[in-house]
N, C-alpha and C positions, 0 to 999 in steps of 0.2 A: 376479535377482541384482544386488546393489548394486555400483556401480563407484566405485573409489577411485583418485584420482590421487596418486602418491607422488613428490615432488620432493626429491631428495637427491643431492648430488655425490659422497658417499663410496660407492663401488661395493659394498663389503661390507655396510655398513649398509642401503643401498637393497635389495639382493638378499635379505638376511636378513629385513628387514621385509616385503617383498613376499611371501616364502614363508609367513610367519606369517598374513598376511591371506588369501592364497589357500587355505591349509588351513582357514580359517574360512569358506570359500565366498564370498569377495569376488572380483570381477574387478579386477585391479590394472593401472593404466597407470603406466609409469615414465618419469621425466625426470631427466637428469643435471645440469641447471641450470635457473635460473629462467626464462630466455627460452624454452626449449623447453617448460617447464611451462605457461607462459601460453598458448602456441600450442595445446597439447593441450587445455587447459581450455576455450578458446574454441570449439574444434572438437567436442570430445567431450561437454562439459557433464557432468562426473562428479557423483555424489551427494555426494562428500566429497573434500576436498583435505588432504593431510598434507604439510607443507613445512618443510624446514630453513631456518634463518635465515641462517647464514653460508655463502654460495655464490659462486662466480665468475660472471662475466657479468651476472647479475641476482640480488641477494640476496632473502631472504624478504620483507623490507619492500617491495621493488619489486614483487614478485609480487602481494601483497595490495593494493597501491595500484592497479596496473593492472587487476586483476580487479574491484576495487570500482567502477571507472569504467564498467564494462560491465554494463548492466542484466541480461544473461543470466547473468552469473557472479557478480554482487554478492551474491546470497543463498545461494551454495553454502557449506555449513558448512566452516570452515577451522581446522585444527589446526597449530600451530607445533611443530617439533622443535627442541630447544635443549639445548646443553651446560650443565652446572651453572654454569660460569663466566659464562654469558650471561644468567643469571636477572635481573640488574639491567636488562636491556633488554626484559624481558617486558611491562612496563607500556606501552612504546611500541607493541608489537605488539597488545596488547589494545585500546589506544585507536584503532588503525587498523582494528579490526573483527574481529580473530581471536576465535574462539569458545572456544578451549582451547589448552593446550600440554602437551607431554610432554617430560620431562627425560631426556636421554641420560646413562648407559645406562638402558634400560627393559626390563622383562620382558614376555612375551607377554600375560599377564593384564592388566597396566596398559594396554597398547596396545589390546587388544580392548575393554576396558571404556570407554575414552575414545571409540573409534570407535562403539560401539553407542549410547552416550549421545548423541553428536552427531547420529547418523542419526535417532534417535527424535525429537530436537528439530526436525530438518528436516522430518520427516513431520508433526509437530504443526503447524508453521507453514504447511504446504501443505495441511493438511486443511481441508475445508469444514465449519465448525461451523454448527449450526442458527442461523438469523438471529433469535434470540430472546434474552431475558434468560437463559434456561436454557443456551443455546448459549454465551453470553458467560461464564457461570459455569464451564462446562466448559473453555473456553479458558484462563481464569485458573487454575483448579484444576490443570490438567495442567502448566502452566508452573511453578506453585508446587511441585508434586511433584518436578519436575526440579531446581529450583534452591533449594529449601528457603527460599523467600522468606517472611519473617516478617510483613511489613507489609501484605500484600494483604488488603483488607477483605473480611469475610464478609457484610457487611450493606450492600452498595452499594444506594443507593436509586433507585427508579424514579419519575420525575416525569412527571405528565400535563400536556400543554399543549393548550389549546383552539386551534381554527383562528384564525390571525392573532396568536396570543400570542407575545411575544418570548421567546427562550431565552437569548440574551445580546446585549449592546449593543456597538457599535463604541466603542472607547476604554476599555472595561471591563477589569478585571484577571482573567485566567483562573485559576480554582481547580479546575476539573474537566476531564477528558476526557469527551466526550459520545459515547454509543453509541445509535443509533436502534433501538429494539426494535419500534416500530409507527408507521406513518404516513409522511409526507413532510415534509422540512425544506428550506427555502431559506436561503442566505446572500446578503446583498446589501450594497451600499454606497449611501449616500444623498447626493445633491448638496445644496448649501447651500440650493437653492430647493425641496427636497423631492422631487425626482425620484429614483427608485430604478433601480439596475442589478443584476439578479440575477447573482451570481458563481458559484454552484454549487448543485446539487440533490443531496439525500441521501435514501436509502431505507432500509428495514429492513436491519440487518446492517452498516451503515457507521458509521465513526468521523468525528467532526468536532471542531474546536477544538484539534487537536493542534499546529498550526503555531505559535500564540503560546506554547504550553507549551514546545515545542522551542527557540524563539527567545528565551524569557524576556521577552516583550513583551506589550503590550496587544492586545486584539482590533482588527483592522483592518477588520472588517466585522461586521454584525449577523446574527443567525439568528432565523428565525421559522417557526412551524408553518404549513404550507400546508393542513393538515387536522388534525383531532383526532389527536394523536400521543402516544407514550410514549418517553421518553428515559432511559437509564441514566446516572447521574452517577458517574464514577469519580474519587475524590480524586486530585489531582495527585501527592501523595506516593506513592500506590500505583503510579501510572503511571511515575514516575521510578524507583521501586524495581524495577519490572519491566524497564525499559530498561537500567539500570546492571548488572543481574545476568544479562542475557541479550542477548548481542551480536546474535543472529539476530533477536530482536524489534526491536531498534534498526534493523537493516537493513530490516525490513519497513516500519517507519514512514518511514524515509528514502526508500524506494522509492515509498511513497504520496505523500510530499511532492514527489518528482520528477514524478510523474504530474500532481499538482495544478498545478505550474509549467507543464508542457507544455500542459495544458488551458487555463490562463489566457492563454498566448501565442497559442494558436489562436483563442480568443475575441476577443482584441484585433485580430488580423488580419482576422477575420470582420467585426468592427464597422467597421474602417477601410476595407475594400475591397469588401465585398459589398453588393448592393442589398437593399432591404427585403424583396423577394420571396425572395431567397436566404436572408436571415437568418431569416425566418419558417419557411421550409422546414427549415433547419438546426435551429431550435428544436424543431420537431415531431419531427424525427429523434432529437434528443437525448432528448426525453420518451419516445419509443418505446423507445430503447435502454436507458434508465435504469429505466423502470417497467413495461414490458411483461412479463407473467407467462408468456405463451405466444406465441412468435413465429409459431406456425401460425394463430393466431386474430386477428381484427381487434382492433386496440388502440383503446381508448376511455379518456378521462380527463376528469374534471371539473376545470377550471382557470379562474380568473377572467381576463377579458380584460386586466385591469390587470397581473396577475402575468405573463401570457404576453408582454405588451408590454415588461415590465421584463427578461424573459429575452432578448428580441430586441434591446432597446435602441432602441425607437422609440416614437412617440406611440400612444396607444390607438386613436385614430381611424384611423391608417395601418394598424395591425394588423387592425382590423375590416374595412377595405376589402380587404386582401390575403386574409384568410380567406374573404371572399365570393367573390373570384376563384377561390380554390382549390376552393371548393364547386362553382362553375359548371364547373370543369375536372375535377370528380369525383376530386379528390385527397383531399378530406376530406368528412365529414358533420358537420353541426352541429345540436345540439338543446339549446337553453338554454346553460348553461355547459359542456356536454359536447361534446368534440371527438373524433371517430372518424377514425383514419387509414385511408383506403381503399387508397391506392397508395403504400406506403413507398418502393419503388424509384424511382418518378418523382420523389418529393420529394428523394431522395438525389442524383439526377442533374440536378436543376433547375439551369440555368446562370444565369438572371437573372430 
């Protein structure tokens, strides 16, 4: 049974609306003002929120603002209730992240249709689609069917990249959103003397290149295939059409952007304060978490010592010495370019 949080200060409207929803087999949580509504949302994490705009204590704009700052509530589908005289304010609400609105007075069919539509979209965005081009097509086709988007391309092209081939260059202008359908991709920044620092790793089923699209800026890093890879190129016009017509998809990419920022901050702290041994251990844990297919089996990966050193942020010679120490300590096994993690827990707990 889906749970809906209804935030409405008018007792009659709140109780009548709750009755309609309960008859449709929804569990309804009620709040008489925005402050109580925010508290309930953060504790109960409902599947959908319906919220009046004009309320005492905390209005609807304040509710969506506070919930949008909390990662646990930011992606909950949100519908505004509004009187006809308030329709001029709807643009403000939609810009703040609302997914839909219902104009008062409304009938039960209008209410239930809006609720069902938004819940389906929420399920869509939480669904795990196959990490292939077919899965990406399924994702876009379902969003297109919900929003009647006209501009989504039916012939998105797949481009093949050889190992070490560049996908995009730092300073270039972004024209596509990139989706990895096969292989492994790294992004990196290059020092003026040619030294690289790997900033992120991507696997099948992950997007890259969306930050400069969202910021309308040039690429701040380069992307390169770590092995023979396939990447789906989604024209930026299609990407923006999807974002502007679906607030929930926008929230999804903003959440991904927030995660990227947090990861970058952790990487900087690691580079600033951790020893080379600790940084190498962290890099191996990152590779394990990112690319391990089965956590129950021993993880092995072929990676050049240069690439691994660039992930760690150290000289190749220092990396090789540290890997030799790890091999003697039976933390890893090494055969050519292939590194196998023997004891992931010890690597995680390594102090120095």
